[in-house]
N, C-alpha and C positions, 0 to 999 in steps of 0.2 A: 372349439378353439378358433381364434381369430388372429391373424397376423397383420400388423400394420407397421410399416417402416422398420422391419426387423424385430419388432417387439411382439411377443405372444401374449394374448389376453384370453383368460378362461373365466368360467363361472366362479364366483367367489373372490376374484381379484378386486382390489380397491384402486380406483383410477382417478385422475384429474384431467381437465381439459385446459391446457396452458394457453390456448388462443380463443377461449370462449368469449363471446361478445361482451358479457358483463364481468367486470373485475372480480366481484364476489364469487362468481361461478368458477373462476380460474383457481381458487384455493379451496373449493369445496370438494369433499371426498364423495365419490360415487361408487357403490358396490355393483359389480356386474352380477345380475341375477339370472340371466339366460343369454346364451349365444346361439344364434341360428345361422343358417348359411348366408343370410343377407344383412343381419343386423345384430347389434348389441342392445340388450335391455338392462337398464341400470335403475337403481333406487338411491335416493338420498333423503335425508331428514332435515327439514328447516323449521325451526320454531315448533317442534313436536308434531309436525305434519310430514308424512311420507309422500314422496313424489316418484313416479316412475317415468323414465325417459327412454325413447327408442332412437338409436342412432344407426344410420347406414354405415357401411365401411367407409364410404367417401366422406360423409359428414364427420365421423369420428377422426379421420385423418386430418381433415381440413381444420378442425378446432383443436388439434394438438393433443390427442389422447396420449397419456403416459401413465406409468404406474405411480401411485402415491407412495409416500415414504413408509407407510405402515401396511401390515398384512391384515386381512380380515380375521377377526376373532370369531370363532364358532363355538 
């Protein structure tokens, strides 16, 4: 579990980064695949390619992590 600005994030949550540097990344869904003490690990798919990203708590807060409108389907 990871808490940022009063929001709780867990493995399996789908999130967005509202202040990401690139506009296309602001509307892209990222699934949290792991939560460690210091970082969130996410995956996203673009053009059939999967990408993994690691965000520190500070970086995730800085680029505006928030829950996406949909839940992860398992």
